[in-house]
C-alpha positions as CSV (number, residue, x, y, z in Angstrom):
1,M,-13.0,107.2,-8.4
2,E,-15.8,105.8,-6.4
3,E,-14.7,103.2,-3.8
4,K,-16.5,99.9,-4.0
5,K,-17.9,98.7,-0.8
6,L,-19.0,95.2,0.2
7,D,-22.6,95.6,1.1
8,I,-24.8,93.3,3.1
9,N,-26.4,91.8,0.0
10,S,-23.1,90.6,-1.3
11,I,-22.2,89.0,2.0
12,I,-25.5,87.2,2.0
13,G,-24.9,85.9,-1.5
14,F,-21.4,84.6,-0.8
15,V,-22.8,82.8,2.3
16,L,-25.6,81.2,0.3
17,I,-23.2,80.1,-2.5
18,F,-20.8,78.6,0.1
19,G,-23.7,76.8,1.8
20,I,-25.0,75.4,-1.4
21,L,-21.5,74.1,-2.3
22,A,-21.0,72.6,1.1
23,Y,-24.4,70.9,0.9
24,M,-23.5,69.4,-2.6
25,L,-20.2,68.1,-1.3
26,W,-21.9,66.5,1.7
27,Q,-24.5,64.9,-0.5
28,N,-21.8,63.4,-2.8
29,Q,-19.8,62.0,0.1
30,P,-19.5,58.2,-0.2
31,T,-21.2,56.0,2.3
32,P,-19.2,53.6,4.6
33,E,-20.2,50.7,2.3
34,E,-19.0,52.7,-0.8
35,L,-15.7,53.5,1.0
36,E,-15.2,49.8,1.8
37,A,-15.9,48.9,-1.8
38,Q,-13.5,51.5,-3.1
39,E,-10.8,50.2,-0.7
40,K,-11.4,46.6,-1.8
41,A,-11.1,47.7,-5.5
42,K,-7.8,49.4,-4.8
43,Q,-6.5,46.2,-3.0
44,E,-7.6,44.0,-5.9
45,Q,-5.9,46.3,-8.4
46,V,-2.7,46.2,-6.3
47,E,-2.9,42.4,-6.1
48,A,-3.6,42.1,-9.8
49,E,-0.6,44.3,-10.7
50,K,1.5,42.3,-8.3
51,K,0.5,39.0,-10.0
52,A,1.1,40.5,-13.4
53,K,4.5,41.6,-12.3
54,E,5.3,38.1,-10.9
55,V,4.4,36.5,-14.2
56,E,6.2,39.2,-16.1
57,T,9.3,38.3,-14.0
58,T,8.8,34.6,-14.8
59,F,8.5,35.3,-18.5
60,E,11.0,38.2,-18.4
61,T,12.4,38.9,-21.8
62,T,15.9,40.3,-21.5
63,A,17.1,43.3,-23.5
64,E,19.3,41.1,-25.6
65,D,16.3,39.2,-26.9
66,F,14.9,42.4,-28.4
67,K,18.0,43.9,-29.8
68,V,17.8,44.7,-33.5
69,G,18.9,41.6,-35.4
70,A,18.8,39.3,-32.3
71,V,15.4,37.9,-33.3
72,D,13.2,38.6,-36.2
73,S,10.0,40.6,-35.9
74,L,7.7,37.6,-35.8
75,Q,9.6,36.1,-32.9
76,Q,9.4,39.4,-31.1
77,I,5.6,39.6,-31.6
78,E,5.2,36.0,-30.4
79,L,7.2,36.7,-27.2
80,T,5.3,39.9,-26.6
81,N,2.0,38.2,-27.1
82,K,3.0,35.4,-24.7
83,L,4.0,37.8,-22.0
84,G,0.9,39.9,-22.3
85,A,-1.4,36.8,-22.4
86,F,0.1,35.1,-19.4
87,A,0.0,38.4,-17.5
88,H,-3.7,38.7,-18.5
89,S,-4.3,35.1,-17.2
90,A,-2.6,36.0,-13.9
91,I,-5.0,38.9,-13.3
92,H,-7.9,36.4,-13.4
93,A,-6.3,33.4,-11.7
94,T,-5.0,34.3,-8.2
95,D,-3.0,32.3,-5.7
96,E,-6.2,31.1,-4.1
97,S,-7.6,27.6,-4.2
98,T,-10.6,26.0,-5.9
99,K,-12.7,23.6,-3.9
100,V,-15.3,21.0,-4.9
101,E,-17.0,18.0,-3.2
102,S,-18.6,14.7,-4.0
103,D,-20.5,12.6,-1.5
104,I,-17.2,10.7,-0.6
105,L,-14.4,13.1,-1.6
106,E,-13.5,16.7,-0.7
107,L,-11.0,18.1,-3.2
108,T,-9.0,21.3,-3.2
109,F,-7.1,22.5,-6.3
110,N,-4.2,24.9,-6.2
111,N,-4.6,27.5,-8.8
112,K,-0.9,28.0,-8.9
113,G,0.1,24.7,-10.6
114,G,-3.4,23.5,-11.3
115,Y,-3.0,20.3,-9.3
116,L,-4.7,18.7,-6.3
117,S,-3.4,20.3,-3.1
118,E,-5.9,18.6,-0.8
119,V,-7.7,15.2,-0.9
120,K,-10.0,14.3,2.0
121,L,-11.8,10.9,2.2
122,K,-15.0,11.9,3.9
123,E,-16.0,8.4,5.1
124,F,-12.9,7.5,7.0
125,V,-10.8,8.6,10.0
126,D,-7.4,7.7,11.3
127,F,-6.4,6.0,14.6
128,K,-6.8,9.4,16.3
129,S,-10.3,9.9,14.8
130,D,-8.9,12.7,12.6
131,P,-10.1,12.9,9.0
132,I,-8.1,10.9,6.4
133,Y,-6.2,13.2,4.1
134,L,-4.1,11.7,1.3
135,I,-2.9,15.1,0.3
136,K,-2.6,18.1,2.6
137,D,-0.2,20.8,3.6
138,N,2.1,20.5,0.6
139,N,2.8,16.8,1.0
140,A,2.2,16.3,-2.8
141,L,3.4,17.8,-6.0
142,F,2.3,17.4,-9.6
143,N,4.4,19.3,-12.2
144,I,5.1,19.3,-15.9
145,N,8.5,20.5,-16.9
146,F,8.8,21.7,-20.5
147,G,10.8,23.8,-22.9
148,T,9.6,26.6,-25.1
149,T,10.6,27.6,-28.6
150,D,12.4,30.6,-27.2
151,N,14.7,28.2,-25.2
152,R,13.1,28.7,-21.8
153,I,12.4,26.0,-19.2
154,L,9.1,26.3,-17.5
155,N,7.4,24.4,-14.6
156,T,3.6,24.3,-14.4
157,K,3.9,24.3,-10.6
158,D,5.2,27.9,-10.8
159,L,2.4,29.2,-13.2
160,Y,-1.1,30.3,-12.5
161,F,-4.1,28.4,-14.0
162,E,-7.5,29.8,-14.5
163,P,-10.2,27.6,-12.9
164,S,-13.7,26.9,-14.0
165,I,-16.3,24.6,-12.6
166,T,-19.2,23.1,-14.6
167,K,-21.7,20.3,-14.4
168,N,-21.8,17.5,-17.0
169,E,-24.5,14.9,-16.6
170,G,-24.4,15.2,-12.9
171,N,-20.6,15.1,-12.7
172,T,-18.5,18.0,-11.5
173,V,-15.9,19.1,-14.0
174,V,-13.0,21.2,-12.9
175,S,-11.0,22.8,-15.7
176,M,-7.6,24.4,-14.9
177,K,-6.3,26.4,-17.9
178,L,-2.8,27.9,-18.3
179,K,-3.7,30.5,-20.9
180,V,-1.5,32.1,-23.6
181,S,-4.8,33.4,-25.0
182,D,-8.4,32.2,-25.2
183,A,-7.4,29.9,-28.1
184,K,-4.0,28.8,-26.8
185,F,-3.7,27.1,-23.5
186,L,-2.6,24.0,-21.4
187,E,-5.5,22.4,-19.6
188,Y,-5.9,20.0,-16.7
189,R,-9.4,18.6,-16.7
190,Y,-10.9,16.7,-13.7
191,D,-14.2,14.8,-13.9
192,I,-15.5,14.0,-10.4
193,K,-18.4,11.6,-10.0
194,D,-20.5,10.9,-6.9
195,G,-19.9,7.5,-5.2
196,D,-16.7,7.0,-7.2
197,Y,-13.1,7.3,-6.0
198,M,-11.9,7.3,-9.6
199,I,-11.4,10.8,-11.1
200,D,-11.2,11.1,-14.9
201,F,-8.2,13.2,-15.7
202,S,-6.7,14.6,-18.9
203,I,-3.8,16.8,-19.9
204,R,-4.1,18.6,-23.2
205,S,-2.7,21.6,-25.0
206,Q,-4.3,23.7,-27.7
207,G,-2.5,26.0,-30.1
208,L,0.9,25.6,-28.4
209,S,2.6,23.6,-31.2
210,N,4.7,26.7,-32.0
211,V,5.4,27.4,-28.3
212,L,6.3,23.9,-27.0
213,N,9.9,22.9,-27.9
214,S,9.7,19.3,-29.3
215,S,13.4,18.8,-28.9
216,H,13.3,19.4,-25.1
217,A,12.2,16.5,-22.9
218,I,8.7,17.0,-21.3
219,N,8.7,15.3,-17.9
220,L,5.7,14.8,-15.6
221,D,6.8,14.7,-12.0
222,W,4.5,13.3,-9.3
223,K,5.6,13.3,-5.7
224,L,3.9,12.3,-2.4
225,K,4.8,11.9,1.2
226,G,2.5,9.4,2.8
227,Y,0.8,10.4,6.0
228,R,0.7,8.0,8.9
229,H,-2.8,6.7,9.4
230,A,-2.4,3.7,11.7
231,K,-1.5,3.1,15.4
232,S,1.5,0.8,14.6
233,I,4.1,2.7,12.6
234,S,6.2,-0.4,11.8
235,Y,3.1,-2.4,10.7
236,E,1.8,0.3,8.5
237,N,5.2,1.0,7.0
238,R,5.7,-2.7,6.2
239,Y,2.7,-2.5,3.8
240,T,3.5,1.0,2.4
241,D,5.2,0.9,-1.0
242,I,5.0,1.7,-4.7
243,H,3.0,-0.7,-6.9
244,Y,2.9,-0.6,-10.7
245,D,1.3,-2.6,-13.4
246,Y,2.8,-3.5,-16.8
247,D,0.9,-3.4,-20.1
248,D,0.8,-7.2,-20.2
249,G,-1.2,-7.3,-16.9
250,K,1.7,-8.4,-14.7
251,D,2.1,-6.3,-11.5
252,D,5.2,-5.6,-9.4
253,Y,6.1,-3.4,-6.5
254,T,9.1,-1.7,-4.8
255,G,8.7,-3.5,-1.5
256,P,9.3,-1.9,2.0
257,R,12.9,-0.9,1.1
258,D,14.2,2.3,-0.4
259,A,14.0,2.1,-4.1
260,D,15.3,3.8,-7.3
261,E,14.4,2.0,-10.5
262,T,13.2,2.5,-14.0
263,V,10.4,0.4,-15.5
264,E,8.8,0.3,-18.9
265,D,5.3,0.1,-20.4
266,V,3.4,0.9,-17.2
267,T,-0.3,1.3,-17.2
268,W,-0.6,2.6,-13.6
269,I,1.5,3.7,-10.7
270,G,0.1,3.4,-7.1
271,Y,1.5,4.9,-3.9
272,K,0.0,2.5,-1.4
273,Q,-0.2,3.5,2.2
274,H,-1.4,0.1,3.6
275,F,-5.1,0.8,3.7
276,F,-5.3,3.8,1.4
277,S,-3.8,4.4,-2.0
278,S,-3.1,7.2,-4.5
279,V,-3.0,5.9,-8.1
280,L,-2.2,7.5,-11.4
281,L,-3.6,5.4,-14.3
282,T,-3.2,6.0,-18.1
283,D,-5.0,4.8,-21.1
284,T,-1.8,4.8,-23.2
285,P,1.0,3.0,-21.3
286,F,3.9,5.1,-20.1
287,K,7.0,4.0,-22.1
288,T,9.3,4.6,-19.1
289,V,8.9,5.6,-15.5
290,N,11.5,6.3,-12.9
291,L,10.3,5.3,-9.5
292,K,11.8,6.3,-6.1
293,S,10.8,5.6,-2.6
294,K,12.4,6.5,0.7
295,D,11.6,5.4,4.3
296,L,11.0,8.5,6.4
297,V,10.7,6.7,9.7
298,E,14.0,7.0,11.5
299,D,12.9,5.6,14.9
300,E,9.6,3.6,15.2
301,A,9.6,4.5,19.0
302,I,9.1,8.2,18.1
303,D,5.8,9.5,16.9
304,T,6.0,10.5,13.2
305,L,3.9,12.4,10.7
306,Y,5.0,10.6,7.4
307,T,5.9,7.0,6.6
308,K,7.5,7.1,3.2
309,S,8.1,9.5,0.3
310,F,7.4,8.5,-3.3
311,A,8.4,10.1,-6.6
312,S,7.7,9.2,-10.2
313,T,9.2,10.9,-13.3
314,I,7.4,10.2,-16.5
315,P,8.5,11.4,-19.9
316,L,5.6,12.7,-22.1
317,E,5.5,12.8,-25.8
318,L,4.0,15.5,-28.1
319,K,1.4,14.2,-30.5
320,G,1.1,16.5,-33.5
321,G,3.0,19.2,-31.6
322,E,0.5,19.1,-28.8
323,L,0.1,17.3,-25.4
324,N,-2.8,14.9,-25.2
325,E,-2.9,12.4,-22.4
326,T,-6.0,10.7,-21.1
327,M,-5.5,9.4,-17.5
328,D,-7.3,8.8,-14.2
329,W,-6.7,9.5,-10.5
330,Y,-7.7,7.0,-7.8
331,Y,-7.8,8.4,-4.3
332,G,-9.4,5.9,-2.0
333,P,-9.3,2.8,0.2
334,S,-7.2,-0.2,-0.6
335,D,-10.3,-2.3,-0.4
336,F,-10.1,-5.5,-2.6
337,K,-13.9,-5.3,-3.5
338,I,-13.7,-1.6,-4.6
339,L,-10.4,-2.0,-6.5
340,N,-11.5,-5.2,-8.2
341,A,-14.7,-3.7,-9.5
342,Y,-12.7,-1.3,-11.8
343,D,-11.4,-4.3,-13.7
344,R,-8.1,-2.5,-14.3
345,N,-5.9,-4.9,-12.3
346,L,-6.0,-2.5,-9.3
347,D,-6.8,-5.3,-7.0
348,E,-3.0,-6.2,-7.2
349,L,-2.5,-3.3,-4.8
350,V,-3.8,-5.7,-2.1
351,P,-1.0,-8.1,-1.3
352,L,-2.9,-11.4,-1.2
353,G,0.2,-13.5,-2.0
354,W,1.6,-15.0,-5.2
355,G,0.6,-18.2,-7.0
356,I,-1.6,-20.6,-5.1
357,F,-1.6,-18.5,-1.9
358,G,-3.2,-15.6,-3.8
359,W,-5.6,-18.0,-5.5
360,I,-6.8,-19.3,-2.1
361,N,-7.2,-15.8,-0.7
362,R,-9.0,-14.5,-3.8
363,Y,-11.4,-17.3,-4.3
364,V,-11.8,-18.9,-0.9
365,F,-11.1,-16.6,2.1
366,M,-12.1,-13.3,0.6
367,P,-15.6,-14.5,-0.4
368,L,-16.0,-16.5,2.8
369,F,-15.0,-13.7,5.1
370,S,-17.2,-11.2,3.3
371,F,-20.1,-13.6,3.7
372,L,-19.6,-14.1,7.4
373,G,-18.9,-10.4,8.1
374,G,-22.2,-9.5,6.4
375,F,-24.3,-10.8,9.3
376,M,-22.0,-11.2,12.3
377,P,-19.3,-9.1,14.2
378,Y,-15.9,-9.4,12.5
379,G,-14.3,-10.8,15.6
380,I,-16.8,-13.7,15.6
381,A,-16.4,-14.0,11.8
382,I,-12.7,-14.6,12.3
383,I,-13.4,-17.4,14.9
384,V,-16.1,-19.0,12.7
385,M,-13.8,-18.9,9.7
386,T,-10.9,-20.4,11.7
387,I,-13.2,-23.3,12.9
388,L,-14.3,-24.0,9.3
389,V,-10.6,-24.1,8.1
390,K,-9.5,-26.4,11.0
391,I,-12.4,-28.8,10.4
392,L,-11.5,-28.9,6.7
393,L,-7.9,-29.7,7.6
394,S,-8.6,-32.1,10.4
395,F,-8.1,-35.1,8.2
396,V,-4.6,-33.8,7.5
397,Q,-3.8,-33.6,11.2
398,Y,-5.2,-37.1,11.6
399,K,-2.9,-38.5,8.9
400,Q,0.1,-36.7,10.5
401,F,-0.6,-37.9,14.0
402,L,-1.3,-41.5,12.7
403,S,2.1,-41.5,11.0
404,Q,3.8,-40.3,14.2
405,A,2.0,-43.0,16.3
406,K,3.2,-45.7,13.9
407,L,6.8,-44.5,14.2
408,K,6.5,-44.4,18.0
409,I,5.3,-48.1,18.0
410,L,8.1,-49.1,15.8
411,K,10.8,-47.3,17.8
412,P,11.9,-50.3,19.9
413,E,12.4,-52.4,16.7
414,L,14.2,-49.5,15.0
415,D,16.5,-49.0,18.0
416,A,17.3,-52.8,17.9
417,I,18.2,-52.6,14.2
418,R,20.6,-49.6,14.9
419,E,22.1,-51.4,17.9
420,K,22.6,-54.6,15.8
421,H,24.3,-52.7,13.0
422,K,26.0,-50.0,15.0
423,D,29.2,-50.6,13.1
424,N,27.6,-50.5,9.7
425,K,25.4,-47.5,9.4
426,M,24.6,-48.2,5.8
427,K,23.2,-51.6,6.6
428,A,21.2,-50.1,9.5
429,Q,19.7,-47.6,7.2
430,Q,18.7,-50.2,4.7
431,E,16.9,-52.4,7.3
432,T,15.3,-49.3,8.8
433,M,13.8,-48.3,5.5
434,A,12.7,-51.9,4.8
435,L,10.9,-52.1,8.2
436,Q,9.2,-48.7,7.8
437,T,8.1,-49.6,4.2
438,K,6.6,-52.9,5.3
439,A,4.8,-51.3,8.3
440,G,3.5,-48.4,6.2
441,A,5.2,-46.0,8.6
442,S,7.4,-43.8,6.4
443,P,8.6,-40.5,8.0
444,L,7.6,-38.9,4.7
445,A,4.0,-39.8,5.5
446,G,4.0,-37.4,8.4
447,C,5.7,-34.6,6.4
448,L,3.3,-34.6,3.5
449,P,0.2,-33.6,5.5
450,A,2.2,-30.8,7.0
451,L,3.2,-29.5,3.6
452,I,-0.5,-29.6,2.6
453,Q,-1.2,-27.1,5.4
454,L,1.5,-24.7,4.4
455,P,-0.4,-22.9,1.5
456,V,-3.4,-22.4,3.8
457,F,-1.1,-21.1,6.7
458,Y,0.7,-18.7,4.4
459,A,-2.5,-17.5,2.6
460,L,-4.1,-16.6,5.9
461,F,-0.9,-14.9,7.0
462,Q,-1.3,-12.6,3.9
463,F,-5.1,-12.3,4.2
464,F,-5.4,-10.6,7.6
465,P,-3.1,-7.7,7.0
466,S,-4.9,-7.0,3.7
467,A,-8.5,-7.3,5.0
468,F,-9.8,-3.7,4.8
469,D,-13.0,-4.8,6.5
470,L,-11.1,-5.3,9.7
471,R,-10.0,-1.7,9.9
472,Q,-11.3,0.0,13.1
473,K,-13.6,-3.0,13.9
474,S,-13.5,-3.8,17.6
475,F,-13.7,-7.1,19.4
476,L,-13.5,-7.7,23.2
477,W,-10.6,-5.5,24.4
478,A,-9.2,-4.8,20.9
479,D,-10.5,-1.5,19.5
480,D,-9.1,-2.2,16.0
481,L,-8.7,-5.7,14.6
482,S,-6.4,-4.3,11.9
483,S,-3.9,-3.0,14.5
484,Y,-2.4,-4.3,17.7
485,D,-4.5,-4.5,20.9
486,T,-3.2,-2.8,24.0
487,V,-3.8,-4.0,27.6
488,A,-0.8,-2.1,29.1
489,N,1.4,0.8,28.0
490,L,5.1,0.6,29.0
491,P,7.1,3.7,30.1
492,F,9.9,2.5,27.9
493,N,10.5,0.9,24.5
494,I,11.7,-2.7,24.2
495,P,13.6,-3.4,21.0
496,F,11.7,-5.6,18.6
497,Y,8.7,-5.6,21.0
498,G,7.5,-2.0,21.4
499,D,6.2,0.2,24.2
500,H,3.0,-1.7,24.9
501,V,1.7,-5.1,25.8
502,S,-0.8,-6.9,23.5
503,L,-2.9,-9.7,25.0
504,F,-3.8,-11.6,21.8
505,P,-0.2,-12.4,20.9
506,I,0.4,-13.7,24.5
507,L,-2.7,-16.0,24.3
508,A,-1.5,-17.2,20.9
509,S,2.0,-17.9,22.2
510,V,0.6,-19.9,25.2
511,A,-1.6,-21.9,22.8
512,I,1.4,-22.6,20.5
513,F,3.5,-23.8,23.5
514,F,0.9,-26.4,24.6
515,Y,0.3,-27.4,21.0
516,M,4.0,-28.0,20.4
517,Q,4.2,-29.9,23.7
518,L,1.7,-32.4,22.3
519,T,3.2,-32.7,18.9
520,T,6.9,-32.4,19.8
521,G,6.6,-35.0,22.5
522,Q,5.1,-37.4,20.0
523,N,7.8,-36.6,17.4
524,V,10.6,-37.1,19.9
525,Q,9.3,-40.5,20.9
526,A,8.7,-41.5,17.3
527,Q,12.2,-40.4,16.0
528,P,15.0,-42.7,17.2
529,Q,18.3,-41.0,17.9
530,Q,20.9,-41.8,15.2
531,E,24.6,-41.9,16.1
532,G,26.6,-39.0,14.8
533,M,23.5,-37.0,14.1
534,P,22.3,-33.9,16.2
535,D,20.1,-34.7,19.1
536,M,16.6,-34.1,17.6
537,G,15.0,-34.3,21.0
538,K,17.0,-31.4,22.3
539,M,16.4,-29.4,19.1
540,M,12.7,-29.9,19.3
541,K,12.7,-29.0,23.0
542,Y,14.4,-25.7,22.2
543,M,11.9,-25.0,19.4
544,M,9.1,-25.7,21.8
545,Y,10.2,-22.7,23.9
546,F,11.8,-20.6,21.1
547,S,8.8,-20.5,18.8
548,P,6.3,-19.0,21.3
549,I,8.8,-16.4,22.4
550,M,9.4,-15.5,18.7
551,M,5.7,-15.1,18.1
552,L,5.3,-13.0,21.2
553,F,7.8,-10.5,20.0
554,F,6.9,-10.7,16.3
555,F,3.2,-10.3,16.6
556,N,3.1,-7.6,19.4
557,N,2.9,-4.9,16.7
558,Y,0.8,-7.0,14.2
559,A,-2.9,-6.9,13.6
560,S,-4.8,-8.3,16.6
561,G,-7.1,-10.1,14.1
562,L,-4.1,-12.2,13.0
563,S,-3.2,-13.0,16.6
564,L,-6.8,-13.9,17.3
565,Y,-6.8,-16.3,14.4
566,Y,-3.6,-18.1,15.6
567,F,-4.9,-18.3,19.1
568,I,-8.2,-19.9,18.1
569,S,-6.4,-22.0,15.5
570,N,-4.0,-23.5,18.0
571,L,-6.8,-24.1,20.6
572,I,-8.7,-26.0,18.0
573,S,-5.6,-28.0,17.0
574,I,-5.0,-28.9,20.6
575,G,-8.6,-30.1,20.9
576,I,-8.4,-32.1,17.6
577,I,-5.1,-33.8,18.7
578,L,-6.6,-34.7,22.1
579,V,-9.7,-36.2,20.5
580,I,-7.6,-38.2,18.0
581,K,-5.2,-39.4,20.6
582,N,-7.7,-40.4,23.3
583,Y,-10.8,-41.4,21.3
584,I,-9.8,-42.3,17.7
585,L,-6.3,-43.8,17.6
586,D,-5.8,-47.2,19.4
587,E,-2.1,-47.9,19.7
588,D,-2.7,-51.7,20.3
589,K,-4.8,-51.9,17.2
590,I,-2.3,-49.9,15.2
591,H,0.5,-52.3,16.5
592,A,-1.5,-55.3,15.4
593,Q,-2.1,-53.8,11.9
594,I,1.6,-53.1,11.6
595,Q,2.5,-56.7,12.4
596,E,0.0,-58.0,9.8
597,K,1.5,-55.7,7.2
598,K,5.0,-56.9,8.0
599,K,3.9,-60.5,7.3
600,K,2.6,-59.6,3.9
601,P,5.1,-59.1,1.0
602,K,5.0,-55.5,-0.1
603,K,5.8,-54.6,-3.6
604,E,8.5,-52.0,-3.8
605,S,7.9,-48.8,-5.9
606,K,10.4,-47.9,-8.6
607,F,11.7,-45.1,-6.3
608,Q,12.2,-47.5,-3.4
609,A,13.9,-50.1,-5.6
610,K,16.2,-47.5,-7.0
611,M,17.1,-46.2,-3.5
612,K,17.7,-49.7,-2.3
613,Q,19.9,-50.4,-5.3
614,M,21.9,-47.2,-4.7
615,M,22.4,-48.1,-1.0
616,E,23.5,-51.6,-1.8
617,Q,26.0,-50.2,-4.4
618,A,27.3,-47.8,-1.8
619,E,27.7,-50.6,0.7
620,Q,29.6,-52.7,-1.7
621,Q,32.0,-49.8,-2.6
622,K,32.6,-49.2,1.1
623,Q,33.4,-52.9,1.7
624,A,35.7,-52.9,-1.3
625,Q,37.6,-49.9,0.1
626,Q,38.0,-51.5,3.5
627,K,39.5,-54.6,1.8
628,R,42.0,-52.5,-0.1
629,K,43.0,-50.8,3.1
630,K,43.7,-54.1,4.7
């Protein structure tokens, strides 16, 4: 048999074939970009499989559910479809966020849960010049807890929503859908408008009537921990609380204390953080809402991140087997002008006071201050408004001081009456009242003008902490009229005072001291000392020192704008009293007028006649008792 040999031609052929194959392999080798794309595709596939597995775990159907006879074939098909559809949704909706912006809001939605996970107010900063965030870093939660027809309890915060962003007549619409299929889903829809802090919001389900369990309670849970935004923790916390509005238009709030209460027929719930608010509004009033708040500030001397925590639990009702709720979100400033423009009673978030106090603020001080602040610095606007108020009330101070002057002139005669009838106090009281009535110098005449000033005093006390326009407006050494001014920082904390020294409260306290010296001295001279009664002179003297000290401590952490008002107000009051005392009132002339009045018979009023009759009867009874004892 002839032996086959490998000739040179065969060798050359093999080499050529190998070379051609090597060239083809080299030509088909992926580029670096292609390798990167392949690696990314592998990672996405791994992530998708991971998400699908997570949802499959969430909606895991146990072996018992699928045992023969445990459920009928239709239920098995429904469960299988739900599992597959939710897994399909998870592949398209990852754990990432969805971000949108308007000209005033920057919003981030968490795809897991479909709710707002970050709300930034673009036009404002806090006391550290950091951006104002109402929601950030998991300080808020929005969740719907519901049951399914296969007796499972689900929470939307644990499920993945598929986001989509569209434009509708210039508005940005964010739709977050929790899909069972394209035709079956739960949707959160947000409609964001430029220049508007109000976000249209709706919750609706479609095709889930045979999935949602109508016998299981469906609860909406909304929680928020309020960030600290102001320099003074105690001051901000005092005005941080839950507000809510009833269907009849009446509002209420939880106050600064911890709260746990249930209210009915509520049209909106507001988590107010002094100058900023987060509000959930509804077109159809919530039948019941459980509200909770808790103070998170354990020590005001220690820096803190949060002020209070808020929580609301709201039962929702199915309508035709589906969810359909039309609501709104408000994330923005607690500015009276902005809130009032919505005409939904949101201006009640601003605590202007109740009754006449709120009326004065709403229709007098708010418009006046807005007008003045429109063309002058806000510190000057406070001074001008204070001057106008004091001029308006100057006639009240005149009446009050005139009454005190009359009592001072009558004091020698009143003392003589008390000395004459020192053994008969009832008789002394009768003659004292008779003399004061004839002279037109009743002590009540001095009290009434003071009562007239009280509504104005209290209204302004409510106005300044609520005036959003004062926020971060500077004046002289105060860098923020809505917070305390600081001229010195202390290396320690004084209880009830703080770790700083504010100058405006010191000036206001000094002005109050001199004002009380003028008015208290007049009162002490005017009021005769009655036997068996406390020494009014000593009490007023104590008040003259105690009141300024109290103000010094109380207002050290309050808004410097309020302390500025009291400082200017008391300076003007001192000036008015000095002018009245030295240039308007003439004691000799007043004395002569009193003597003339005493000569003329004065007709008693029914009240005075009744009082005189009662005193005479009391005197007769006393005399009768003394005779029986003898």
